[in-house]
C-alpha positions in Angstrom: 0.0 0.0 0.0 1.4 3.4 -1.2 1.9 6.3 0.9 -0.7 9.3 0.5 1.6 12.2 -0.5 1.1 15.8 -0.7 1.1 15.5 -4.5 -2.1 13.2 -4.1 -3.7 15.6 -2.0 -3.1 18.7 -4.4 -4.2 16.5 -7.4 -7.6 15.7 -5.7 -7.9 19.4 -4.4 -7.5 20.7 -7.9 -9.7 18.5 -9.8 -13.0 20.0 -11.0 -15.7 17.9 -12.3 -19.3 17.3 -12.1 -20.2 14.9 -10.2 -17.1 14.3 -7.8 -17.7 11.8 -5.0 -15.9 11.7 -1.6 -16.4 9.0 0.8 -14.9 8.8 4.3 -15.1 6.2 6.8 -13.2 4.9 9.8 -12.0 1.1 9.6 -11.1 -1.5 12.1 -7.7 -3.3 11.4 -8.4 -6.4 13.4 -10.9 -8.4 15.5 -14.7 -9.0 15.0 -15.3 -5.2 14.4 -13.6 -5.6 11.1 -17.1 -7.0 9.9 -18.3 -3.3 10.0 -15.8 -2.1 7.4 -17.7 -3.4 4.3 -21.1 -2.5 5.7 -19.8 1.4 6.3 -18.5 1.5 2.7 -21.8 -0.2 1.5 -23.9 2.6 3.5 -21.6 5.4 2.1 -21.9 4.1 -1.6 -25.7 4.0 -1.2 -25.7 7.5 0.3 -23.8 8.7 -2.7 -26.2 7.0 -5.0 -29.2 8.7 -3.3 -27.5 12.0 -3.4 -26.7 11.7 -7.1 -30.2 10.4 -8.0 -31.7 13.6 -6.3 -29.5 15.9 -8.5 -31.1 14.0 -11.7 -27.8 12.5 -12.7 -28.8 9.5 -15.0 -29.2 6.2 -13.1 -27.1 4.2 -15.8 -24.2 6.7 -15.4 -24.5 6.4 -11.4 -24.3 2.6 -11.7 -21.2 2.7 -13.9 -19.6 5.4 -11.6 -20.1 3.6 -8.3 -19.0 0.1 -9.8 -15.5 0.2 -8.7 -16.4 1.1 -5.1 -19.0 -1.7 -5.1 -16.3 -4.0 -6.2 -14.4 -3.1 -3.3 -17.1 -3.9 -0.9 -17.2 -7.5 -2.4 -13.5 -8.0 -2.3 -12.3 -10.2 0.5 -8.8 -9.5 -0.2 -9.3 -5.9 0.0 -10.6 -6.0 3.5 -7.6 -8.1 4.9 -5.6 -5.0 4.8 -6.9 -1.8 6.5 -5.7 1.1 8.4 -7.5 3.5 10.7 -9.5 5.2 7.8 -10.4 4.8 4.4 -11.1 7.6 1.9 -12.6 7.0 -1.6 -12.7 9.6 -4.5 -15.0 9.0 -7.5 -15.9 10.9 -10.5 -16.4 9.9 -14.2 -13.6 8.1 -15.5 -11.9 8.3 -12.1 -11.4 6.1 -9.1 -8.9 6.4 -6.3 -8.9 5.0 -2.6 -6.4 5.6 0.1 -6.0 3.7 3.5 -4.6 6.3 6.0 -3.4 5.9 9.6 -6.1 8.5 10.6 -9.4 8.1 12.3 -11.7 9.6 9.9 -15.5 10.3 10.5 -18.1 9.1 8.2 -19.0 11.4 5.5 -20.3 11.5 1.9 -19.9 14.6 -0.3 -21.2 15.1 -3.7 -19.9 18.4 -5.3 -18.1 19.5 -8.4 -14.8 19.0 -6.4 -13.4 16.5 -4.1 -13.7 17.1 -0.4 -10.1 16.6 1.1 -10.3 18.4 4.4 -10.4 15.1 6.5 -7.0 14.2 5.0 -5.1 17.6 5.6 -4.0 16.5 9.1 -1.7 13.9 7.6 0.4 16.8 6.5 0.5 19.1 9.3 3.6 19.4 11.5 2.4 17.3 14.2 0.1 15.0 11.9 2.4 12.0 10.7 5.5 10.3 11.6 7.4 7.0 10.5 8.6 4.0 12.4 11.5 1.7 11.1 11.6 -1.6 12.9 14.8 -3.4 12.0 16.4 -6.8 12.9 18.6 -9.1 11.1 15.5 -11.3 10.8 12.9 -8.9 9.7 12.2 -5.3 8.4 9.0 -3.3 9.1 8.2 0.1 8.0 5.1 2.0 9.4 3.4 5.3 8.7 1.6 6.5 11.8 -0.4 9.4 13.5 -1.5 10.0 17.1 -4.6 7.9 16.4 -3.3 5.1 14.1 -0.5 3.0 12.7 -0.2 1.3 9.2 2.7 -1.0 7.7 3.7 0.3 4.3 5.7 -1.3 1.6 9.0 0.5 0.7 10.0 -0.5 -2.9 12.8 -2.9 -3.2 13.3 -3.0 0.6 15.2 -6.0 1.9 13.0 -8.4 4.3 16.0 -9.4 6.3 19.6 -10.0 6.2 19.4 -13.1 3.9 18.0 -10.8 1.3 21.6 -9.3 0.9 22.2 -12.3 -1.7 19.6 -10.5 -3.9 21.0 -7.0 -3.7 24.8 -7.7 -3.6 25.3 -7.1 -7.2 28.5 -5.2 -6.8 32.0 -7.0 -6.9 33.0 -5.6 -3.6 30.1 -7.5 -1.9 30.7 -10.7 -3.5 33.1 -13.1 -1.6 33.9 -16.5 -3.1 36.5 -19.0 -3.9 36.7 -21.5 -6.6 36.7 -25.4 -6.0 37.2 -28.1 -8.3 34.1 -29.6 -9.7 32.7 -32.8 -8.1 33.5 -35.7 -10.1 30.4 -36.7 -12.2 28.7 -33.5 -11.7 29.3 -32.6 -15.5 31.5 -29.8 -16.9 35.6 -29.3 -16.5 35.6 -25.7 -15.3 35.9 -24.5 -11.9 33.0 -23.5 -9.8 32.3 -20.3 -7.9 31.2 -21.0 -4.3 29.8 -18.0 -2.4 30.5 -17.9 1.2 27.3 -17.9 3.3 26.7 -14.8 5.3 28.3 -14.9 8.7 26.6 -16.4 11.5 26.9 -15.3 15.2 29.6 -17.9 15.8 31.8 -16.2 13.0 31.8 -12.8 14.7 33.9 -10.9 12.4 31.9 -11.9 9.2 28.6 -11.5 10.9 29.5 -7.9 12.0 30.5 -7.2 8.4 27.4 -8.7 7.1 25.3 -6.8 9.5 27.0 -3.3 8.6 26.3 -4.1 5.0 22.6 -5.0 5.8 22.2 -1.8 7.6 23.9 0.2 4.9 21.5 -1.3 2.3 18.4 -0.5 4.3 19.3 3.1 5.2 20.0 3.7 1.5 16.5 2.2 0.2 14.7 4.2 2.8 16.4 7.5 2.3 15.4 7.3 -1.3 11.9 6.4 -0.5 11.6 9.3 2.0 13.5 12.0 -0.2 11.7 15.2 0.1 9.7 14.2 3.1 9.9 15.9 6.6 8.0 13.7 9.0 10.2 12.5 11.8 11.3 8.9 12.0 11.7 6.5 14.8 14.1 3.7 14.8 13.5 0.6 16.6 16.4 -1.7 16.7 19.0 -3.0 19.3 21.5 -0.5 20.4 24.5 -1.7 18.1 22.3 -1.7 15.0 20.9 1.8 15.9 24.5 3.1 15.9 25.1 1.6 12.5 22.0 2.8 11.0 22.4 6.5 12.4 26.1 6.4 10.8 24.6 5.5 7.4 21.4 7.4 7.3 21.0 11.0 5.7 17.3 11.5 6.2 17.5 14.7 8.5 14.4 13.8 10.4 15.6 10.7 12.2 15.0 11.3 15.8 17.7 11.0 18.2 15.9 8.8 20.4 14.8 5.4 19.4 12.9 2.1 20.6 15.6 0.0 22.0 15.7 -3.7 21.9 14.8 -6.2 19.3 11.4 -5.1 17.8 10.4 -8.4 16.3 8.3 -9.5 19.4 6.4 -6.1 19.1 2.9 -5.9 17.4 1.7 -2.8 15.5 -0.1 -1.3 18.7 2.9 -2.0 20.8 5.2 -0.3 18.2 2.8 2.5 17.9 2.6 3.2 21.7 6.4 3.2 22.1 7.0 5.4 19.1 4.3 7.9 20.1 6.0 8.2 23.6 9.0 9.5 21.6 7.5 11.7 19.1 4.9 13.4 21.2 7.4 15.6 23.1 9.2 16.2 19.8 5.9 17.6 18.3 5.2 19.5 21.5 8.5 21.2 21.6 8.4 22.1 18.0 4.7 23.5 18.5 5.9 25.5 21.6 8.7 27.1 19.6 6.3 27.9 16.7 3.7 29.3 18.9 6.4 31.5 20.7 7.7 32.9 17.3 4.0 33.7 16.5 3.5 35.6 19.6 6.6 37.5 19.3 5.5 38.8 15.6 1.9 39.5 16.7 0.9 43.0 15.9 4.1 43.5 13.8 2.5 43.2 10.4 3.9 39.8 10.1 0.9 37.9 10.9 -2.3 37.3 9.2 -5.8 36.4 10.4 -8.1 36.8 7.2 -8.4 34.3 4.5 -8.5 37.2 1.9 -4.9 38.0 2.8 -3.7 34.4 3.9 -4.7 32.6 0.7 -2.9 34.8 -1.8 0.3 34.9 0.4 0.2 31.1 0.7 -0.3 30.7 -3.0 2.9 33.1 -3.6 5.1 31.0 -0.9 5.1 33.8 1.6 3.5 31.9 4.5 5.9 30.3 7.0 3.3 28.9 9.4 -0.6 28.2 9.2 -2.5 27.5 12.2 -6.0 26.3 11.6 -8.9 24.4 12.7 -10.0 21.8 10.2 -13.6 21.7 11.5 -14.1 25.3 10.2 -14.4 25.2 6.3 -14.2 28.5 4.7 -16.3 28.4 1.3 -15.6 30.7 -1.8 -13.6 31.1 -4.9 -9.8 32.1 -5.5 -8.4 33.5 -8.7 -4.7 32.7 -8.9 -4.2 35.2 -11.7 -5.6 38.2 -9.8 -5.2 36.9 -6.3 -9.1 37.9 -5.7 -10.5 36.0 -2.9 -14.4 35.7 -2.7 -16.0 34.3 0.5 -19.5 33.0 0.9 -21.3 32.1 4.3 -22.7 28.9 2.8 -21.3 27.0 -0.2 -22.2 27.8 -3.5 -21.9 26.2 -7.0 -18.2 26.3 -8.0 -17.0 27.1 -4.2 -14.1 25.4 -2.6 -12.9 25.1 0.9 -10.4 28.0 0.8 -8.8 27.0 4.1 -8.0 23.7 2.7 -6.6 25.3 -0.4 -4.5 27.7 1.6 -2.9 24.8 3.5 -2.1 22.9 0.4 -0.2 26.0 -0.9 1.7 26.4 2.2 2.7 22.8 2.4 3.5 22.9 -1.3 5.9 25.8 -0.7 7.7 24.2 2.1 5.7 25.9 4.9 4.4 24.3 8.0 0.9 23.8 9.1 -0.8 22.8 12.4 -4.1 21.4 12.5 -5.6 22.3 16.2 -8.5 22.1 18.4 -10.3 25.4 19.3 -8.7 25.4 22.7 -5.1 25.0 21.1 -5.3 27.9 18.6 -2.6 30.7 19.4 -5.6 33.3 19.0 -9.3 33.2 19.3 -9.4 33.2 15.3 -10.1 29.7 13.7 -7.2 30.2 11.4 -4.0 32.6 11.4 -0.7 32.7 9.5 2.8 33.9 10.0 4.8 35.3 7.3 8.3 34.0 6.5 11.1 35.8 8.0 
């Protein structure tokens, strides 16, 4: 299952077409409650069908458009691998779904654009983090939030130290010697015999193999996370953590890690241990950001109106945006003239301007915080701070 990236969010937010159907539902990963998952999706698809019918959209086109979602409902394989939330986006000729480690609330939206507000917290500064659980026997990589965790596939990642045989393709990693062919085996030439990777009884060779293994894992994960800025927590024994930190170039690897062999930890245990490390990191970063905002308040370097925030965000001038995701701001934005038109209730052609501003901030390497009402640095539902 692929990561949901900021480019995916922007692709969805920028699509304008009638009709666009957005379905959100919480999902269970294990236990008897998993039986509710397909029922929730069936109800959501039924709700979308009813709303499309009410608009006068042709019944045959409704059936055609919703067919891929109905196929998911019937797929046993699909329901075997779930996260904390499922988001489904449907339009004529378009169908995408994303499993996310975020507790979504049930919602069905039919409009001329996709509703992506529930997914914005995945990209806020304290919204997402990663965990690498590494041992010679097992590699697991997780995407997580405060409310959920999901194992993800890293392309071409080794499964364990034995996989070095598949990836050691350069001559420096091949250790071998020639032996005479066994009589009767056929062929007169010498045979190349590769040494087996070191065992614990062969300490020097085992140490060298572990170093190569950690090097390969770090390289592959560094490439996969290139351009990301979510913190990464490492779970491994002390020696392997030391080696990994020497090899890793991902600048958001946290200094603290989960100590000990992680193989015996299930997903929930990994999540709990990682959150204990990440939560203070998030809290410190938030306090520092709030402190800078407070220092700049009333200096002309802060903004509290969407008419000012959105154009500034679109031009890359916003360093930090603080917002409540439960307060949509409906209207229209013309990027050519920077004109912003705000409506009290959504009108045809409107978009959630606050969501759009958030996407612009993130795309321009700014930061955003999705907050509760009591957590906001001012009484406003959204405020921003200019870059220095």
